[in-house]
VMD Tcl script that builds the backbone (N, CA, C; Angstrom):
set m [mol new atoms 225]
animate dup $m
set s [atomselect $m all]
$s set {name element resname resid chain x y z} {
  {N N MET 1 A 40.299 43.745 40.604}
  {CA C MET 1 A 41.520 43.768 41.371}
  {C C MET 1 A 42.710 43.544 40.422}
  {N N GLU 2 A 43.717 44.366 40.560}
  {CA C GLU 2 A 44.903 44.246 39.720}
  {C C GLU 2 A 45.766 43.090 40.199}
  {N N PRO 3 A 46.437 42.397 39.281}
  {CA C PRO 3 A 47.311 41.308 39.705}
  {C C PRO 3 A 48.510 41.826 40.478}
  {N N ARG 4 A 48.978 41.026 41.416}
  {CA C ARG 4 A 50.145 41.410 42.220}
  {C C ARG 4 A 51.420 41.387 41.380}
  {N N PHE 5 A 51.545 40.390 40.486}
  {CA C PHE 5 A 52.747 40.234 39.686}
  {C C PHE 5 A 52.448 40.500 38.219}
  {N N LEU 6 A 53.409 41.115 37.548}
  {CA C LEU 6 A 53.259 41.484 36.142}
  {C C LEU 6 A 54.273 40.742 35.284}
  {N N LEU 7 A 53.871 40.415 34.070}
  {CA C LEU 7 A 54.794 39.903 33.073}
  {C C LEU 7 A 55.710 41.044 32.643}
  {N N LEU 8 A 56.884 40.710 32.117}
  {CA C LEU 8 A 57.767 41.759 31.629}
  {C C LEU 8 A 57.099 42.562 30.520}
  {N N SER 9 A 56.284 41.909 29.707}
  {CA C SER 9 A 55.573 42.627 28.643}
  {C C SER 9 A 54.564 43.617 29.222}
  {N N ASP 10 A 53.958 43.273 30.360}
  {CA C ASP 10 A 53.036 44.201 31.022}
  {C C ASP 10 A 53.791 45.419 31.548}
  {N N VAL 11 A 54.972 45.172 32.114}
  {CA C VAL 11 A 55.811 46.264 32.620}
  {C C VAL 11 A 56.218 47.167 31.460}
  {N N ALA 12 A 56.590 46.557 30.336}
  {CA C ALA 12 A 56.977 47.333 29.156}
  {C C ALA 12 A 55.829 48.232 28.704}
  {N N THR 13 A 54.629 47.711 28.725}
  {CA C THR 13 A 53.458 48.508 28.348}
  {C C THR 13 A 53.257 49.659 29.327}
  {N N GLU 14 A 53.366 49.365 30.623}
  {CA C GLU 14 A 53.189 50.400 31.651}
  {C C GLU 14 A 54.195 51.533 31.483}
  {N N LEU 15 A 55.446 51.176 31.163}
  {CA C LEU 15 A 56.512 52.178 31.062}
  {C C LEU 15 A 56.664 52.729 29.640}
  {N N ASN 16 A 55.915 52.166 28.694}
  {CA C ASN 16 A 55.982 52.571 27.291}
  {C C ASN 16 A 57.405 52.420 26.738}
  {N N VAL 17 A 57.989 51.254 27.012}
  {CA C VAL 17 A 59.315 50.901 26.506}
  {C C VAL 17 A 59.223 49.501 25.900}
  {N N SER 18 A 60.303 49.025 25.319}
  {CA C SER 18 A 60.287 47.698 24.700}
  {C C SER 18 A 60.456 46.599 25.755}
  {N N ASP 19 A 60.045 45.396 25.381}
  {CA C ASP 19 A 60.227 44.237 26.250}
  {C C ASP 19 A 61.708 44.039 26.555}
  {N N SER 20 A 62.566 44.234 25.542}
  {CA C SER 20 A 64.003 44.013 25.752}
  {C C SER 20 A 64.588 45.030 26.725}
  {N N GLN 21 A 64.055 46.255 26.741}
  {CA C GLN 21 A 64.531 47.251 27.708}
  {C C GLN 21 A 64.182 46.812 29.128}
  {N N VAL 22 A 62.985 46.301 29.317}
  {CA C VAL 22 A 62.577 45.830 30.644}
  {C C VAL 22 A 63.431 44.631 31.048}
  {N N TYR 23 A 63.670 43.713 30.124}
  {CA C TYR 23 A 64.511 42.554 30.419}
  {C C TYR 23 A 65.895 43.010 30.873}
  {N N HIS 24 A 66.453 43.995 30.201}
  {CA C HIS 24 A 67.765 44.519 30.594}
  {C C HIS 24 A 67.710 45.156 31.990}
  {N N MET 25 A 66.659 45.906 32.295}
  {CA C MET 25 A 66.522 46.527 33.618}
  {C C MET 25 A 66.454 45.456 34.709}
  {N N VAL 26 A 65.756 44.360 34.418}
  {CA C VAL 26 A 65.632 43.260 35.383}
  {C C VAL 26 A 66.968 42.546 35.541}
  {N N ARG 27 A 67.607 42.186 34.431}
  {CA C ARG 27 A 68.867 41.442 34.489}
  {C C ARG 27 A 69.993 42.248 35.119}
  {N N SER 28 A 69.948 43.568 34.959}
  {CA C SER 28 A 70.988 44.416 35.548}
  {C C SER 28 A 70.744 44.690 37.029}
  {N N GLY 29 A 69.545 44.355 37.510}
  {CA C GLY 29 A 69.205 44.606 38.903}
  {C C GLY 29 A 68.575 45.973 39.135}
  {N N GLU 30 A 68.418 46.742 38.085}
  {CA C GLU 30 A 67.814 48.073 38.217}
  {C C GLU 30 A 66.357 47.978 38.652}
  {N N LEU 31 A 65.648 46.978 38.132}
  {CA C LEU 31 A 64.244 46.756 38.467}
  {C C LEU 31 A 64.127 45.391 39.133}
  {N N PRO 32 A 63.767 45.342 40.421}
  {CA C PRO 32 A 63.661 44.056 41.115}
  {C C PRO 32 A 62.589 43.162 40.497}
  {N N ALA 33 A 62.925 41.881 40.363}
  {CA C ALA 33 A 61.997 40.900 39.807}
  {C C ALA 33 A 62.337 39.526 40.373}
  {N N ILE 34 A 61.443 38.584 40.139}
  {CA C ILE 34 A 61.668 37.207 40.568}
  {C C ILE 34 A 61.480 36.280 39.381}
  {N N LYS 35 A 62.130 35.108 39.458}
  {CA C LYS 35 A 61.935 34.054 38.466}
  {C C LYS 35 A 61.073 32.987 39.117}
  {N N ILE 36 A 60.029 32.569 38.418}
  {CA C ILE 36 A 59.140 31.552 38.977}
  {C C ILE 36 A 58.869 30.477 37.931}
  {N N GLY 37 A 58.400 29.358 38.420}
  {CA C GLY 37 A 58.026 28.270 37.529}
  {C C GLY 37 A 59.212 27.471 37.030}
  {N N GLY 38 A 58.910 26.332 36.418}
  {CA C GLY 38 A 59.932 25.440 35.919}
  {C C GLY 38 A 60.767 26.049 34.810}
  {N N ARG 39 A 60.200 26.975 34.064}
  {CA C ARG 39 A 60.923 27.606 32.967}
  {C C ARG 39 A 61.564 28.921 33.386}
  {N N GLY 40 A 61.429 29.290 34.654}
  {CA C GLY 40 A 62.073 30.487 35.170}
  {C C GLY 40 A 61.594 31.759 34.518}
  {N N GLN 41 A 60.290 31.941 34.466}
  {CA C GLN 41 A 59.735 33.142 33.861}
  {C C GLN 41 A 59.812 34.304 34.849}
  {N N TRP 42 A 60.175 35.458 34.334}
  {CA C TRP 42 A 60.324 36.654 35.164}
  {C C TRP 42 A 58.964 37.257 35.491}
  {N N ARG 43 A 58.854 37.752 36.736}
  {CA C ARG 43 A 57.678 38.494 37.164}
  {C C ARG 43 A 58.145 39.691 37.996}
  {N N VAL 44 A 57.449 40.800 37.835}
  {CA C VAL 44 A 57.737 42.015 38.593}
  {C C VAL 44 A 56.530 42.308 39.470}
  {N N GLU 45 A 56.773 42.440 40.746}
  {CA C GLU 45 A 55.683 42.761 41.665}
  {C C GLU 45 A 55.257 44.205 41.433}
  {N N ARG 46 A 53.955 44.421 41.344}
  {CA C ARG 46 A 53.429 45.763 41.066}
  {C C ARG 46 A 53.986 46.804 42.036}
  {N N ALA 47 A 54.091 46.446 43.313}
  {CA C ALA 47 A 54.620 47.385 44.314}
  {C C ALA 47 A 56.059 47.775 43.991}
  {N N ARG 48 A 56.866 46.807 43.505}
  {CA C ARG 48 A 58.259 47.106 43.138}
  {C C ARG 48 A 58.314 48.012 41.915}
  {N N LEU 49 A 57.389 47.817 40.987}
  {CA C LEU 49 A 57.327 48.694 39.815}
  {C C LEU 49 A 57.000 50.118 40.241}
  {N N GLU 50 A 56.050 50.281 41.144}
  {CA C GLU 50 A 55.694 51.622 41.617}
  {C C GLU 50 A 56.863 52.269 42.352}
  {N N GLU 51 A 57.597 51.478 43.148}
  {CA C GLU 51 A 58.787 52.004 43.828}
  {C C GLU 51 A 59.842 52.434 42.814}
  {N N TYR 52 A 60.014 51.633 41.765}
  {CA C TYR 52 A 60.959 51.957 40.705}
  {C C TYR 52 A 60.585 53.288 40.042}
  {N N ILE 53 A 59.312 53.451 39.746}
  {CA C ILE 53 A 58.844 54.687 39.105}
  {C C ILE 53 A 59.107 55.883 40.013}
  {N N GLN 54 A 58.810 55.760 41.289}
  {CA C GLN 54 A 59.060 56.857 42.224}
  {C C GLN 54 A 60.548 57.176 42.324}
  {N N ARG 55 A 61.374 56.127 42.331}
  {CA C ARG 55 A 62.824 56.328 42.368}
  {C C ARG 55 A 63.293 57.077 41.123}
  {N N LYS 56 A 62.738 56.742 39.979}
  {CA C LYS 56 A 63.109 57.420 38.730}
  {C C LYS 56 A 62.658 58.884 38.744}
  {N N TYR 57 A 61.499 59.169 39.325}
  {CA C TYR 57 A 61.061 60.570 39.472}
  {C C TYR 57 A 62.068 61.338 40.324}
  {N N ALA 58 A 62.504 60.742 41.433}
  {CA C ALA 58 A 63.466 61.402 42.320}
  {C C ALA 58 A 64.803 61.612 41.617}
  {N N GLU 59 A 65.276 60.591 40.895}
  {CA C GLU 59 A 66.537 60.727 40.156}
  {C C GLU 59 A 66.438 61.808 39.085}
  {N N THR 60 A 65.311 61.854 38.401}
  {CA C THR 60 A 65.117 62.867 37.360}
  {C C THR 60 A 65.075 64.262 37.958}
  {N N ALA 61 A 64.384 64.419 39.076}
  {CA C ALA 61 A 64.314 65.722 39.735}
  {C C ALA 61 A 65.702 66.179 40.159}
  {N N GLU 62 A 66.517 65.261 40.682}
  {CA C GLU 62 A 67.887 65.581 41.075}
  {C C GLU 62 A 68.707 66.003 39.856}
  {N N TRP 63 A 68.543 65.289 38.764}
  {CA C TRP 63 A 69.261 65.618 37.535}
  {C C TRP 63 A 68.859 67.010 37.033}
  {N N VAL 64 A 67.564 67.309 37.073}
  {CA C VAL 64 A 67.074 68.620 36.613}
  {C C VAL 64 A 67.659 69.735 37.474}
  {N N ARG 65 A 67.708 69.517 38.792}
  {CA C ARG 65 A 68.294 70.524 39.682}
  {C C ARG 65 A 69.760 70.769 39.343}
  {N N GLY 66 A 70.474 69.735 38.967}
  {CA C GLY 66 A 71.884 69.865 38.653}
  {C C GLY 66 A 72.182 70.319 37.235}
  {N N ASN 67 A 71.152 70.346 36.391}
  {CA C ASN 67 A 71.313 70.711 34.983}
  {C C ASN 67 A 70.226 71.697 34.565}
  {N N PRO 68 A 70.274 72.911 35.095}
  {CA C PRO 68 A 69.219 73.874 34.761}
  {C C PRO 68 A 69.275 74.260 33.280}
  {N N LEU 69 A 68.152 74.709 32.797}
  {CA C LEU 69 A 68.091 75.192 31.416}
  {C C LEU 69 A 68.970 76.418 31.273}
  {N N ALA 70 A 69.668 76.509 30.164}
  {CA C ALA 70 A 70.481 77.690 29.886}
  {C C ALA 70 A 69.571 78.839 29.525}
  {N N GLU 71 A 69.947 80.011 29.959}
  {CA C GLU 71 A 69.162 81.204 29.643}
  {C C GLU 71 A 69.261 81.485 28.152}
  {N N ARG 72 A 68.152 81.818 27.546}
  {CA C ARG 72 A 68.147 82.157 26.120}
  {C C ARG 72 A 68.580 83.603 25.920}
  {N N ASP 73 A 69.264 83.844 24.828}
  {CA C ASP 73 A 69.600 85.212 24.470}
  {C C ASP 73 A 68.357 85.897 23.944}
  {N N PRO 74 A 68.116 87.148 24.365}
  {CA C PRO 74 A 66.946 87.854 23.827}
  {C C PRO 74 A 67.138 88.078 22.323}
  {N N GLU 75 A 66.043 87.933 21.598}
  {CA C GLU 75 A 66.126 88.102 20.142}
  {C C GLU 75 A 65.774 89.477 19.708}
}
mol reanalyze $m
mol bondsrecalc $m
mol representation Tube
mol addrep $m
């Protein structure tokens, strides 16, 4: 069974980005997370990570629709 909550380093591994990039996404509110424990360690719920990924797919698809590839000149 997969854990419900992930460390920021686990999220970074899942997204293939750096720990600092994930920290920035969390601190900016782009990726929902919670602080737990006496030291206030960040955790990201797996379901929120999956929602984030789906949202990014939708945003990317919208961007692609608005920015089609330029036609190449025949050589």
